[in-house]
VEXMIMI-699034 format. One line per 4 residues: number of its first residue (from 1); for each residue y, z, x of C-alpha. Coordinates in nm, 2 decimals. Layout:
% VEXMIMI-699034
NUM> Y/Z/X  ...
//
This chain:
% VEXMIMI-699034
1> -7.79/-0.24/-6.70  -7.81/-0.45/-6.38  -7.92/-0.80/-6.30  -8.03/-0.92/-5.96
5> -7.89/-1.26/-5.85  -7.82/-1.39/-6.21  -7.64/-1.71/-6.31  -7.29/-1.59/-6.22
9> -7.38/-1.45/-5.88  -7.58/-1.77/-5.81  -7.27/-1.98/-5.90  -7.05/-1.77/-5.68
13> -7.29/-1.81/-5.39  -7.32/-2.19/-5.43  -6.94/-2.22/-5.44  -6.87/-2.00/-5.14
17> -7.19/-2.07/-4.93  -7.33/-2.41/-5.02  -7.63/-2.56/-4.84  -7.56/-2.61/-4.47
21> -7.29/-2.34/-4.47  -7.31/-2.15/-4.14  -7.27/-1.77/-4.13  -7.18/-1.68/-3.77
25> -7.39/-1.97/-3.64  -7.71/-1.86/-3.80  -7.84/-2.21/-3.90  -7.78/-2.35/-3.55
29> -7.95/-2.05/-3.40  -8.26/-2.07/-3.62  -8.29/-2.44/-3.57  -8.28/-2.39/-3.20
33> -8.55/-2.11/-3.21  -8.77/-2.33/-3.43  -8.74/-2.63/-3.21  -9.08/-2.77/-3.13
37> -9.26/-2.61/-3.43  -9.50/-2.87/-3.57  -9.66/-2.66/-3.84  -9.53/-2.51/-4.16
41> -9.24/-2.27/-4.17  -9.18/-2.01/-4.45  -8.83/-1.89/-4.53  -8.86/-1.55/-4.71
45> -8.56/-1.50/-4.94  -8.48/-1.87/-4.95  -8.21/-1.83/-5.21  -8.02/-2.15/-5.30
49> -8.13/-2.34/-4.99  -7.83/-2.27/-4.77  -8.06/-2.27/-4.46  -8.36/-2.44/-4.60
53> -8.20/-2.78/-4.65  -8.04/-2.82/-4.30  -8.37/-2.71/-4.15  -8.56/-2.98/-4.35
57> -8.30/-3.23/-4.24  -8.38/-3.15/-3.88  -8.74/-3.25/-3.95  -8.90/-2.90/-3.99
61> -9.17/-2.86/-4.26  -9.02/-2.56/-4.45  -9.13/-2.38/-4.77  -8.94/-2.11/-4.95
65> -9.01/-1.80/-5.15  -8.76/-1.59/-5.35  -8.76/-1.34/-5.64  -8.46/-1.49/-5.82
69> -8.54/-1.78/-6.07  -8.17/-1.86/-6.08  -8.14/-1.90/-5.71  -8.46/-2.11/-5.70
73> -8.33/-2.34/-5.97  -8.02/-2.39/-5.77  -8.23/-2.46/-5.46  -8.43/-2.73/-5.65
77> -8.11/-2.90/-5.76  -7.98/-2.90/-5.41  -8.30/-3.04/-5.28  -8.28/-3.32/-5.54
81> -7.92/-3.39/-5.45  -8.02/-3.42/-5.08  -8.33/-3.64/-5.17  -8.55/-3.38/-5.01
85> -8.87/-3.20/-5.12  -9.00/-2.85/-5.03  -9.25/-2.62/-5.20  -9.07/-2.33/-5.36
89> -9.24/-2.02/-5.50  -9.10/-1.75/-5.72  -9.23/-1.42/-5.59  -9.16/-1.08/-5.42
93> -9.22/-1.06/-5.05  -9.39/-0.72/-5.10  -9.67/-0.90/-5.29  -9.66/-1.22/-5.09
97> -9.95/-1.46/-5.16  -9.88/-1.82/-5.05  -10.23/-1.95/-5.00  -10.10/-2.11/-4.68
101> -10.08/-2.03/-4.31  -9.76/-2.08/-4.12  -9.65/-2.14/-3.76  -9.33/-1.94/-3.83
105> -9.19/-1.71/-4.09  -8.82/-1.64/-4.10  -8.60/-1.40/-4.29  -8.25/-1.47/-4.17
109> -7.90/-1.33/-4.21  -7.99/-0.97/-4.28  -8.20/-1.03/-4.58  -8.47/-0.79/-4.45
113> -8.23/-0.51/-4.53  -8.28/-0.57/-4.90  -8.63/-0.41/-4.85  -8.50/-0.07/-4.93
117> -8.79/0.15/-4.80  -8.98/0.19/-4.48  -9.31/0.18/-4.66  -9.23/-0.15/-4.83
121> -9.10/-0.29/-4.50  -9.44/-0.23/-4.34  -9.61/-0.39/-4.64  -9.39/-0.70/-4.60
125> -9.45/-0.73/-4.23  -9.83/-0.70/-4.28  -9.81/-0.99/-4.54  -9.61/-1.19/-4.29
129> -9.87/-1.12/-4.02  -10.16/-1.22/-4.25  -9.98/-1.55/-4.34  -9.92/-1.65/-3.97
133> -10.15/-1.86/-3.76  -10.26/-1.71/-3.43  -9.97/-1.75/-3.19  -9.73/-1.78/-3.49
137> -9.39/-1.62/-3.48  -9.18/-1.41/-3.72  -8.80/-1.41/-3.69  -8.61/-1.15/-3.87
141> -8.24/-1.03/-3.87  -8.12/-0.68/-3.93  -7.76/-0.58/-3.98  -7.61/-0.27/-3.80
145> -7.39/-0.05/-4.01  -7.05/0.01/-3.87  -6.76/-0.01/-4.12  -6.92/0.06/-4.46
149> -6.72/0.33/-4.64  -6.81/0.50/-4.96  -6.55/0.44/-5.23  -6.41/0.12/-5.08
153> -6.33/-0.15/-5.33  -6.25/-0.52/-5.26  -6.15/-0.79/-5.50  -6.20/-1.17/-5.47
157> -6.09/-1.47/-5.68  -6.25/-1.81/-5.70  -6.05/-2.06/-5.90  -6.22/-2.38/-6.03
161> -5.92/-2.53/-6.21  -5.58/-2.42/-6.35  -5.76/-2.27/-6.65  -6.10/-2.15/-6.52
165> -6.24/-1.94/-6.24  -6.43/-1.63/-6.13  -6.36/-1.29/-5.99  -6.58/-1.06/-5.79
169> -6.52/-0.68/-5.75  -6.73/-0.52/-5.47  -6.74/-0.14/-5.51  -6.91/0.08/-5.24
173> -7.08/0.35/-5.45  -7.27/0.57/-5.21  -7.42/0.60/-4.86  -7.74/0.79/-4.79
177> -7.74/0.87/-4.42  -8.09/1.03/-4.43  -8.26/0.73/-4.59  -8.03/0.48/-4.41
181> -7.93/0.31/-4.74  -7.61/0.20/-4.91  -7.55/0.13/-5.28  -7.29/-0.12/-5.39
185> -7.20/-0.25/-5.73  -7.10/-0.62/-5.76  -6.91/-0.72/-6.08  -6.90/-1.10/-6.13
189> -6.67/-1.22/-6.42  -6.59/-1.57/-6.55  -6.25/-1.64/-6.69  -6.11/-1.92/-6.92
193> -5.74/-1.93/-7.00  -5.71/-1.56/-6.90  -6.00/-1.45/-7.12  -6.32/-1.31/-6.98
197> -6.61/-1.51/-7.12  -6.90/-1.39/-6.90  -6.98/-1.10/-6.67  -7.27/-0.97/-6.46
201> -7.32/-0.63/-6.29  -7.55/-0.63/-5.98  -7.67/-0.32/-5.80  -7.70/-0.41/-5.44
205> -7.91/-0.18/-5.22  -7.93/-0.22/-4.85  -8.14/-0.03/-4.59  -8.01/-0.03/-4.23
209> -8.31/-0.04/-4.00  -8.27/0.10/-3.65  -8.35/-0.13/-3.36  -8.63/0.08/-3.22
213> -8.75/0.16/-3.57  -8.81/-0.20/-3.64  -8.96/-0.27/-3.30  -9.21/0.01/-3.35
217> -9.29/-0.12/-3.70  -9.36/-0.47/-3.57  -9.59/-0.33/-3.30  -9.77/-0.10/-3.55
221> -9.85/-0.41/-3.77  -9.99/-0.58/-3.47  -9.72/-0.81/-3.34  -9.68/-0.87/-2.97
225> -9.41/-1.01/-2.74  -9.14/-0.85/-2.94  -8.79/-0.94/-2.84  -8.44/-0.88/-2.99
229> -8.12/-1.07/-2.94  -7.77/-1.00/-3.08  -7.50/-1.20/-3.26  -7.72/-1.52/-3.26
233> -7.72/-1.54/-2.89  -8.08/-1.56/-2.75  -8.15/-1.29/-2.50  -7.82/-1.11/-2.55
237> -7.89/-0.74/-2.55  -7.75/-0.53/-2.83  -7.45/-0.30/-2.75  -7.27/-0.03/-2.95
241> -7.05/-0.31/-3.09  -7.34/-0.53/-3.21  -7.33/-0.61/-3.59  -7.65/-0.81/-3.62
245> -7.98/-0.82/-3.43  -8.25/-1.08/-3.45  -8.61/-0.99/-3.37  -8.89/-1.23/-3.27
249> -9.25/-1.13/-3.25  -9.58/-1.32/-3.22  -9.91/-1.28/-3.39  -10.21/-1.22/-3.16
//
């Protein structure tokens, strides 16, 4: 019934968030935090290369992993257009096997919230730990839930020409406060001369990890020197108004 990051959602993402597109300054922040890294960097959830490509252009040696073949195909096209090369692997971070050791592993812009259970989050962090060199760092964002309301519907249009374009309906289906999850349905539709020619339905599950919860999880896995900053400002302590927190932690 559902498809995750299919051709239409990939097309929408490429049109609205192309490679190099900043979301609240995330690319600038990650480039700054990775400054001085000489070894390999892994971006988990690399998607279409929005962050990968500008990091490569800054001289970092970045590889990517993602579960969506459509997103990875778009990323390869973007790399080719930019005359760049990076190793890309199709895979799930819960079963991560890259046969490589990294100086840093990043999962930016709230993508960690797509890991919808605490148990799976621990598995992912252990995989990250095992793929880091001693002294290597993990950098992860989590979103803080504030305004999500069950039943809310938003509608967006994306015209390509006078005759063609796309629409996106975002429907907030349910919130589970006990398990800290939300469920959203995304309906992508392609239109030609007023007729719908293609459609996709995506079920989007998010888990909202608590700050102390993730700090404890990182420590349990074995990470040290755990820090958290808010709103892509290094060292800025989270407050009740914070919407995004970035954790950094180091492997022993």
